[in-house]
N, C-alpha and C positions, 0 to 999 in steps of 0.2 A: 429189093435193090441188092445186087449181088457185092460181094467184099470189095472187088475193085473198085467200082463206083463209089462206095461207102468211103473207102480209103482216100479216093480224089477228093471227094466232097471235105472230108475233115480236114485234108492238108490244105484246101482253098480256106476253109474258115479259119484256121491257125495261121495262115500266111496273111491274110487279111487283117486279122487281130494284132499281129506282129507289126505290120505296116502301120497300124494305125496307133501304136503306141505314143503317146505324148512323152517329150523330153524336156528336161529342166538343167538349167546351167547353174552351178554353185558358182556364185560370183566374189565370195570372201570366205575366208575361215581363219579366225584368230582368237586369241584371248588377251583380255584386259588385264594386264600385271597390276594396276592400281587397286588394291584391296580397299573395298567400302569399309569405313571406320566409323561412319555416322553414328551407330549404335552407343558410341563412346563420346560423340560430341567432339570429335576431332578432325572435322573436315578442313580445318585450317591450321593444324599442328605440323608444320612443315618437316620437322625433323623425324616425325613418325610416319610421313608419307613419301618418303624417298626409297622404300623397299624396292620398287620396280626398277631403281636405278642400280641395284646391286647386282653384280654378275653372278653371285650366288645364288640368286633367286632365279632359278631357271626353269621357266615354265614351259619350254619347248618339249620335254619329253611327255609330260601331262597330255599337252596339246596334241601331239603325235598319237599317243594312245586314243585318244578321242576321236582323232580324224580317222584312223583305222577301224575303229568301232562303228563309225558312222557310215562309212562306205560300203564295208564289209558285211554288215548286219543290219543297221537300222534302215538302209536304203532298199533292203530286200521287201520291206512293209510298204513302201510308196506305189501308188497305182500308177506310176510313170517312171521312165528311166532317168538317170542322171547320166549326162553326157560326160565323156571322158575328161577328166580334169586337164589334159593337155590341150583341149580344143579351147579351155579358158585362158589357163596360164601360160600357154604357148602362142597365144593371140597377139600379135605386135600393137594392135590397136587397144587391145584391153591394158596391156603394159604402159602404153603410151596415154592412156586416160587420165586427165586432170581430174582430181577427186575435189569437189566444190561443197561448200557449207560445212567446212571441216572445223569443229567446234574445240579442239584439244591441241595443245602444244606439244612438243617434245614427243611427236608422234612414234618415232623410231625406238624411244626407250620404253614408251608406256606399253606397248603392245608387242605381242609376238605373234607372226603370221605362219601359217603352213607354207613352205617353200613355194614360191611362184605366185602367192596370192597377194593382192593389195588389200591394205585394211582399210575398209568402207564402212563407216558408221551408218547403220540403218536408221534413217528418219523417213518416213513416207512423204512423199510428195516434193522432196528436193529433186535438183537437177541431177544428183547421182543416179537414181533409179531410172529417170527418163534416158539418160544418157546409156545406161547398161541395157536398157530395154532395146534402145535402137541398135546397140551395137550386137546384140544377140535375138534379133528380131526373128532369126530361122527357127528358134525354139520356142516351146509353148509358155515357157515362164523361167524366172531367174530366182535364186535362193540365196539367203545370206545366213550365215551361221557362225555364232560366236560364244564366248564363254567369259563369266565375270565372277567375282567373289565378294562376299560381304562376311566380316567378322561380326559374331553374335555373344552376347553375355551368357555366360554359365553361372554356375554357382559362386558366391561372393560373400565376404565376411570382412567388414572395416576396410575396404576398398581392394582387398586381396581374394583372389579367386580364380574361375577358369574362364576359358572361352572356347567356342567352337567356330568353325568355318561353313558358310552355307555357299555351295557352288549353284550358279544358275547357266542355263543353256538357253539361248535365244535363236528359234529356227523360223526364219520369215520366208512363205513363198508368195511371190507375186506373179500373176499371170501377164500374158503380153499386152493387156490392155490396162496395165498397172492397178490391178484389184487385188486385194488381199485375199489369198486361197486359205492360208492359216497363219498364225502367228503363235508359236510354242515358246512358252516362258515355263519352264519346269526348273524346280530347284530341290536339293537334298543337302542334309546337314553331314557332317563329319562325325565319324566315331572316334576320330583321333581329338584331343584337346590341346589348348595352349593355357598360358598362364596371364593372370593380371596382378600387377603389383602397384599399389598406390594408385589404383583407378586407372592404369594405364596398361594396354596388354603389350607383352614382349613382342617386339617386331623383328626378330632375328631371322634371316631365311632358313636356318636349320630347324626353327620352331615352327614357321608358318608353311614353308612348302609341304611337309607331312600333312598338315591339316588341310591344304588345298587338294592334295592328291587322294586323301582320304574321302573328302566331300565329293570330288569327282567320281570316285569309285562306286559310291552310293548312287549318284545321280545316274551313271551308265547303266547301273542295273535297273533302276525304275525306269528309264526310258525304254529299256527292252520289252518291258510289260506294258508301257503306257501308249507308245506310239501307234499302234494299231487304232486304237480307239481314238487318239487325238486327230488323226489323218482321215477318218472314214469318210469324209464328205468331200475329200480334195478333188477327186477325179471329176466329179460333176461340175465343180467351181473352175477347174483349170481347162 
Protein backbone atom coordinates (compact mmCIF):
# COMPACT_ATOMS: atom_id res chain seq x y z
CA UNK A 1 0.00 0.00 0.00
CA UNK A 2 1.48 3.36 -1.03
CA UNK A 3 1.76 6.30 1.36
CA UNK A 4 -1.16 8.15 -0.25
CA UNK A 5 -3.62 5.28 0.17
CA UNK A 6 -2.38 4.64 3.69
CA UNK A 7 -2.92 8.29 4.60
CA UNK A 8 -6.43 8.25 3.17
CA UNK A 9 -7.29 5.07 5.08
CA UNK A 10 -5.94 6.52 8.31
CA UNK A 11 -7.96 9.70 7.77
CA UNK A 12 -11.15 7.72 7.21
CA UNK A 13 -10.58 5.70 10.37
CA UNK A 14 -9.95 8.83 12.42
CA UNK A 15 -12.94 10.62 10.93
CA UNK A 16 -15.20 7.66 11.63
CA UNK A 17 -14.00 7.41 15.23
CA UNK A 18 -14.58 11.13 15.76
CA UNK A 19 -18.04 10.98 14.24
CA UNK A 20 -19.00 8.12 16.52
CA UNK A 21 -17.78 9.80 19.72
CA UNK A 22 -20.52 9.74 22.31
CA UNK A 23 -21.74 12.95 23.90
CA UNK A 24 -23.00 13.69 27.40
CA UNK A 25 -24.76 16.78 28.78
CA UNK A 26 -23.95 17.99 32.28
CA UNK A 27 -27.37 19.05 33.62
CA UNK A 28 -26.50 20.38 37.07
CA UNK A 29 -23.36 21.63 38.84
CA UNK A 30 -23.69 22.94 42.38
CA UNK A 31 -22.59 22.81 46.02
CA UNK A 32 -24.72 22.11 49.08
CA UNK A 33 -23.74 24.79 51.61
CA UNK A 34 -25.43 23.09 54.58
CA UNK A 35 -22.54 21.40 56.41
CA UNK A 36 -23.52 17.98 57.79
CA UNK A 37 -23.11 18.11 61.59
CA UNK A 38 -24.56 14.67 62.34
CA UNK A 39 -21.23 13.52 63.83
CA UNK A 40 -21.96 15.93 66.68
CA UNK A 41 -25.64 14.99 66.99
CA UNK A 42 -26.65 18.47 65.87
CA UNK A 43 -29.13 17.73 63.11
CA UNK A 44 -31.78 19.87 64.85
CA UNK A 45 -29.59 22.59 66.42
CA UNK A 46 -31.12 25.50 64.53
CA UNK A 47 -28.61 28.16 65.57
CA UNK A 48 -25.69 26.08 64.32
CA UNK A 49 -27.36 25.11 61.07
CA UNK A 50 -27.71 28.64 59.68
CA UNK A 51 -24.19 28.87 58.28
CA UNK A 52 -25.50 28.65 54.72
CA UNK A 53 -27.55 31.80 55.35
CA UNK A 54 -24.47 33.88 56.19
CA UNK A 55 -23.32 35.92 53.15
CA UNK A 56 -19.73 35.64 54.43
CA UNK A 57 -19.88 31.88 53.89
CA UNK A 58 -19.25 32.25 50.16
CA UNK A 59 -18.88 28.85 48.52
CA UNK A 60 -18.98 30.18 44.97
CA UNK A 61 -15.16 30.56 44.57
CA UNK A 62 -14.44 26.95 45.66
CA UNK A 63 -17.24 25.73 43.40
CA UNK A 64 -15.81 27.75 40.51
CA UNK A 65 -12.38 26.20 41.10
CA UNK A 66 -13.86 22.69 41.08
CA UNK A 67 -15.90 23.49 37.97
CA UNK A 68 -12.79 24.62 36.09
CA UNK A 69 -10.81 21.58 37.19
CA UNK A 70 -13.68 19.30 36.17
CA UNK A 71 -14.05 20.60 32.62
CA UNK A 72 -10.39 21.41 31.96
CA UNK A 73 -8.79 18.28 33.40
CA UNK A 74 -11.11 15.52 34.63
CA UNK A 75 -13.16 15.59 31.43
CA UNK A 76 -10.07 14.62 29.42
CA UNK A 77 -10.27 11.16 31.02
CA UNK A 78 -13.85 10.49 29.94
CA UNK A 79 -14.33 8.13 26.97
CA UNK A 80 -16.99 10.54 25.68
CA UNK A 81 -17.29 14.26 25.02
CA UNK A 82 -19.07 16.72 27.27
CA UNK A 83 -21.26 18.97 25.17
CA UNK A 84 -20.60 22.72 25.45
CA UNK A 85 -22.28 23.99 28.60
CA UNK A 86 -24.15 26.66 26.69
CA UNK A 87 -26.08 23.91 24.90
CA UNK A 88 -27.57 23.11 28.31
CA UNK A 89 -27.65 26.40 30.19
CA UNK A 90 -28.64 28.38 27.09
CA UNK A 91 -31.53 26.05 26.28
CA UNK A 92 -34.82 27.89 27.05
CA UNK A 93 -36.58 24.57 27.73
CA UNK A 94 -33.95 23.69 30.34
CA UNK A 95 -34.34 27.04 32.07
CA UNK A 96 -38.13 26.66 32.04
CA UNK A 97 -38.03 23.07 33.30
CA UNK A 98 -40.03 22.56 36.48
CA UNK A 99 -38.00 20.61 39.03
CA UNK A 100 -40.20 18.00 40.68
CA UNK A 101 -39.73 15.82 43.76
CA UNK A 102 -37.99 18.76 45.48
CA UNK A 103 -37.07 17.69 49.04
CA UNK A 104 -35.61 20.91 50.42
CA UNK A 105 -36.96 24.32 51.41
CA UNK A 106 -35.03 27.60 50.97
CA UNK A 107 -33.26 26.15 47.97
CA UNK A 108 -31.91 29.51 46.82
CA UNK A 109 -30.17 29.90 50.22
CA UNK A 110 -28.95 26.37 50.78
CA UNK A 111 -27.22 25.85 47.42
CA UNK A 112 -24.78 27.69 45.18
CA UNK A 113 -24.80 26.69 41.52
CA UNK A 114 -22.42 27.39 38.69
CA UNK A 115 -24.00 30.29 36.73
CA UNK A 116 -26.64 29.09 34.31
CA UNK A 117 -27.27 25.72 35.95
CA UNK A 118 -30.40 24.74 37.82
CA UNK A 119 -29.99 22.97 41.16
CA UNK A 120 -31.36 19.47 40.60
CA UNK A 121 -31.12 16.95 43.40
CA UNK A 122 -30.16 13.56 42.01
CA UNK A 123 -32.64 10.87 42.96
CA UNK A 124 -32.73 7.98 40.52
CA UNK A 125 -36.13 7.11 39.13
CA UNK A 126 -37.81 10.47 39.70
CA UNK A 127 -39.50 12.60 37.07
CA UNK A 128 -36.50 14.92 37.02
CA UNK A 129 -34.31 12.31 35.31
CA UNK A 130 -37.00 11.34 32.83
CA UNK A 131 -37.73 14.97 31.94
CA UNK A 132 -34.04 15.78 31.50
CA UNK A 133 -33.41 12.68 29.40
CA UNK A 134 -36.33 13.62 27.18
CA UNK A 135 -35.08 17.20 26.90
CA UNK A 136 -31.58 16.11 25.89
CA UNK A 137 -32.46 12.95 23.99
CA UNK A 138 -30.08 13.92 21.17
CA UNK A 139 -27.16 13.04 23.46
CA UNK A 140 -26.01 9.68 24.78
CA UNK A 141 -26.46 10.55 28.43
CA UNK A 142 -26.84 13.17 31.14
CA UNK A 143 -24.55 13.88 34.09
CA UNK A 144 -25.18 15.30 37.55
CA UNK A 145 -22.26 16.91 39.44
CA UNK A 146 -22.43 18.34 42.95
CA UNK A 147 -20.44 18.81 46.16
CA UNK A 148 -21.29 18.45 49.83
CA UNK A 149 -19.45 18.73 53.14
CA UNK A 150 -19.49 16.96 56.50
CA UNK A 151 -17.73 17.97 59.71
CA UNK A 152 -15.86 15.22 61.54
CA UNK A 153 -14.55 14.96 65.07
CA UNK A 154 -10.84 15.22 65.73
CA UNK A 155 -8.86 15.23 68.96
CA UNK A 156 -10.88 16.15 72.09
CA UNK A 157 -10.48 16.35 75.87
CA UNK A 158 -13.36 17.21 78.21
CA UNK A 159 -15.51 18.51 75.36
CA UNK A 160 -12.83 20.73 73.84
CA UNK A 161 -10.76 19.82 70.82
CA UNK A 162 -10.54 19.93 67.05
CA UNK A 163 -12.58 19.13 63.99
CA UNK A 164 -11.87 18.37 60.36
CA UNK A 165 -13.99 18.81 57.26
CA UNK A 166 -14.72 16.09 54.71
CA UNK A 167 -15.59 17.10 51.15
CA UNK A 168 -17.67 14.81 48.96
CA UNK A 169 -18.14 14.86 45.22
CA UNK A 170 -21.07 13.14 43.56
CA UNK A 171 -20.76 12.51 39.82
CA UNK A 172 -23.61 10.49 38.32
CA UNK A 173 -23.93 9.51 34.67
CA UNK A 174 -27.13 8.09 33.19
CA UNK A 175 -27.41 6.76 29.66
CA UNK A 176 -30.31 7.64 27.37
CA UNK A 177 -32.20 4.56 28.65
CA UNK A 178 -32.13 5.96 32.22
CA UNK A 179 -29.58 3.38 33.37
CA UNK A 180 -26.69 4.29 35.64
CA UNK A 181 -23.34 4.20 33.84
CA UNK A 182 -21.43 5.20 36.95
CA UNK A 183 -22.03 6.86 40.31
CA UNK A 184 -18.83 8.35 41.73
CA UNK A 185 -18.93 9.22 45.42
CA UNK A 186 -15.43 10.19 46.49
CA UNK A 187 -14.34 12.15 49.56
CA UNK A 188 -11.26 13.63 51.22
CA UNK A 189 -10.49 15.23 54.59
CA UNK A 190 -9.11 18.71 55.16
CA UNK A 191 -5.63 19.41 56.41
CA UNK A 192 -6.98 22.58 58.01
CA UNK A 193 -8.67 22.00 61.37
CA UNK A 194 -11.40 23.72 63.35
CA UNK A 195 -12.22 24.07 67.01
CA UNK A 196 -14.71 22.42 69.38
CA UNK A 197 -15.62 24.16 72.62
CA UNK A 198 -17.99 22.54 75.09
CA UNK A 199 -18.75 19.74 72.61
CA UNK A 200 -19.92 22.27 70.02
CA UNK A 201 -17.99 23.13 66.85
CA UNK A 202 -17.27 26.80 66.18
CA UNK A 203 -19.36 27.58 63.10
CA UNK A 204 -18.11 31.00 62.07
CA UNK A 205 -17.58 31.43 58.30
CA UNK A 206 -13.96 32.52 58.75
CA UNK A 207 -13.30 29.19 60.50
CA UNK A 208 -15.39 26.85 58.34
CA UNK A 209 -14.67 28.18 54.85
CA UNK A 210 -10.88 27.47 54.99
CA UNK A 211 -11.68 23.93 56.14
CA UNK A 212 -14.03 23.42 53.19
CA UNK A 213 -11.44 24.81 50.78
CA UNK A 214 -8.74 22.56 52.23
CA UNK A 215 -10.92 19.45 52.01
CA UNK A 216 -11.90 20.28 48.43
CA UNK A 217 -8.25 20.80 47.44
CA UNK A 218 -7.42 17.34 48.79
CA UNK A 219 -10.41 15.85 46.99
CA UNK A 220 -9.50 17.42 43.64
CA UNK A 221 -5.98 16.06 43.88
CA UNK A 222 -7.29 12.58 44.64
CA UNK A 223 -9.80 12.69 41.80
CA UNK A 224 -7.10 13.49 39.26
CA UNK A 225 -5.50 10.16 40.13
CA UNK A 226 -8.62 8.06 40.63
CA UNK A 227 -11.05 9.09 37.89
CA UNK A 228 -9.44 6.99 35.10
CA UNK A 229 -9.92 3.85 37.22
CA UNK A 230 -13.43 4.80 38.37
CA UNK A 231 -14.76 5.25 34.82
CA UNK A 232 -12.86 2.55 32.95
CA UNK A 233 -16.06 0.64 32.01
CA UNK A 234 -18.13 3.71 31.22
CA UNK A 235 -17.84 3.53 27.42
CA UNK A 236 -19.33 0.05 27.22
CA UNK A 237 -22.29 0.98 29.46
CA UNK A 238 -22.98 4.25 27.69
